[in-house]
C-alpha positions as CSV (number, residue, x, y, z in Angstrom):
1,M,90.3,97.5,91.5
2,D,93.5,98.8,92.6
3,T,96.0,96.7,90.6
4,L,98.9,98.4,92.1
5,K,97.9,97.1,95.5
6,I,96.8,93.7,94.3
7,N,100.0,93.0,92.2
8,A,102.1,94.0,95.4
9,M,99.9,91.5,97.5
10,I,100.8,88.8,95.2
11,L,104.5,89.4,95.6
12,A,104.1,89.5,99.4
13,L,101.9,86.3,99.4
14,E,104.7,84.5,97.3
15,C,107.2,85.1,100.1
16,G,105.0,84.9,103.1
17,A,105.1,88.7,103.9
18,L,101.4,88.5,103.5
19,S,99.3,85.6,104.8
20,K,96.4,84.1,102.9
21,D,94.1,85.0,105.8
22,A,95.1,88.7,105.3
23,A,94.2,88.3,101.6
24,V,90.8,86.8,102.7
25,E,90.2,89.5,105.2
26,W,90.9,92.1,102.4
27,A,88.6,90.5,99.8
28,D,85.8,89.9,102.6
29,E,85.9,93.7,103.3
30,L,85.6,94.5,99.7
31,I,82.7,92.2,99.0
32,L,80.8,93.7,102.1
33,K,81.3,97.2,100.8
34,Q,80.4,96.7,97.2
35,D,76.9,96.4,95.6
36,E,78.2,93.9,93.0
37,P,81.6,92.6,94.0
38,D,83.8,91.1,91.4
39,E,83.6,87.3,91.3
40,A,87.3,87.0,91.8
41,L,86.9,88.4,95.3
42,F,84.9,85.5,96.2
43,D,87.6,83.2,94.8
44,I,90.0,84.8,97.2
45,S,87.6,84.6,100.1
46,V,87.2,80.9,99.8
47,S,90.7,80.3,98.8
48,K,92.1,77.0,100.6
49,N,95.7,77.9,100.5
50,V,98.0,80.8,99.4
51,Y,98.4,79.5,95.9
52,D,94.6,79.7,95.4
53,A,94.5,83.2,96.6
54,I,97.5,84.2,94.3
55,S,95.9,82.7,91.3
56,A,92.5,84.6,92.1
57,L,94.5,87.8,92.7
58,K,96.0,87.4,89.3
59,N,92.5,87.5,87.7
60,F,92.6,91.3,88.3
61,G,95.5,91.8,85.9
62,H,98.7,93.5,85.9
63,H,99.6,97.1,86.8
64,P,101.4,98.9,84.1
65,N,104.0,100.4,86.3
66,K,106.3,97.6,87.8
67,H,108.4,100.2,89.6
68,E,105.4,101.3,91.7
69,V,104.3,97.8,92.3
70,T,107.6,96.8,93.7
71,K,107.8,100.0,95.8
72,E,104.4,98.9,97.4
73,A,105.6,95.3,97.8
74,F,108.8,96.4,99.6
75,S,106.7,98.4,102.0
76,L,104.5,95.1,102.7
77,F,107.9,93.3,103.2
78,Y,109.2,95.9,105.5
79,E,106.1,95.9,107.6
80,A,105.9,92.1,107.7
81,L,109.7,91.8,108.8
82,K,109.3,94.6,111.3
83,S,106.2,92.7,112.9
84,D,107.9,89.2,112.7
85,K,105.3,88.0,110.3
86,A,107.7,86.9,107.7
87,T,111.2,85.4,107.6
88,Y,114.3,87.1,106.2
89,E,115.3,84.0,104.2
90,R,112.0,84.0,102.2
91,V,111.8,87.7,101.7
92,T,115.5,88.4,100.7
93,R,115.0,85.3,98.2
94,Q,111.9,87.1,96.8
95,V,113.8,90.3,96.4
96,Y,116.7,88.4,94.7
97,D,114.3,86.7,92.3
98,M,112.7,90.2,91.7
99,A,116.1,91.5,90.7
100,F,116.0,89.3,87.5
101,T,112.7,90.7,86.5
102,E,111.0,94.0,85.6
103,Y,110.1,94.3,89.5
104,L,112.7,96.8,90.5
105,P,112.0,100.1,92.5
106,N,114.2,101.9,90.1
107,T,116.7,100.7,87.5
108,D,119.8,101.4,89.7
109,V,119.2,98.8,92.5
110,S,119.1,95.5,90.9
111,S,122.6,94.6,92.1
112,Q,121.8,95.6,95.6
113,M,118.8,93.4,95.4
114,M,120.9,90.3,94.7
115,C,123.2,90.7,97.5
116,F,121.1,90.4,100.5
117,W,120.0,86.7,100.1
118,D,123.6,85.7,99.8
119,E,125.0,87.9,102.6
120,L,122.4,86.5,105.0
121,H,123.1,83.0,104.0
122,D,126.9,83.5,104.3
123,A,126.4,85.3,107.8
124,K,124.2,82.4,109.1
125,L,127.0,79.9,108.0
126,G,129.5,82.0,110.0
127,I,131.5,82.5,106.7
128,Y,131.3,86.3,106.5
129,G,129.3,89.0,108.2
130,D,126.7,89.3,111.1
131,T,123.1,88.3,110.5
132,N,121.8,91.1,112.4
133,E,123.7,93.7,110.4
134,V,122.5,92.1,107.2
135,K,118.9,92.1,108.5
136,S,119.2,95.9,109.5
137,E,120.7,96.7,106.1
138,F,118.0,94.9,104.3
139,L,115.3,96.7,106.4
140,R,116.9,100.1,105.6
141,F,117.0,99.1,102.0
142,L,113.4,98.1,101.9
143,R,112.4,101.3,103.8
144,Q,114.4,103.5,101.4
145,N,113.0,102.0,98.2
146,G,109.4,101.3,99.5
147,S,106.6,103.6,98.8
């Protein structure tokens, strides 16, 4: 199994950048293609909610390169935001939380990852900045640091 993709999917599911239905479709496709599908794929296929899908995906294990997982997740975040399938609030919060973990696209961007959630919040409250500018900067950041 592609643990890189699976671990990125988990991060995307956690913030709404990937839907449970998309994870189910992915699992169903693999089930149909494989002669002996992994049991965890069936668990994803019948998951009742996003938390069940995440739990089943975690059964595949961790990818050893967290930087690559983050880059893949950033690409999923970018696509979900561009197609209005996710909210900036949830995705910027996920990126903020990731800044305090090993999930970084590279070691130089953790401080940048922390700023978007706060900047978006401040702009929405009218304290400082423009929400559209923050969103554009965030998309640029995801595109530059994604895979």
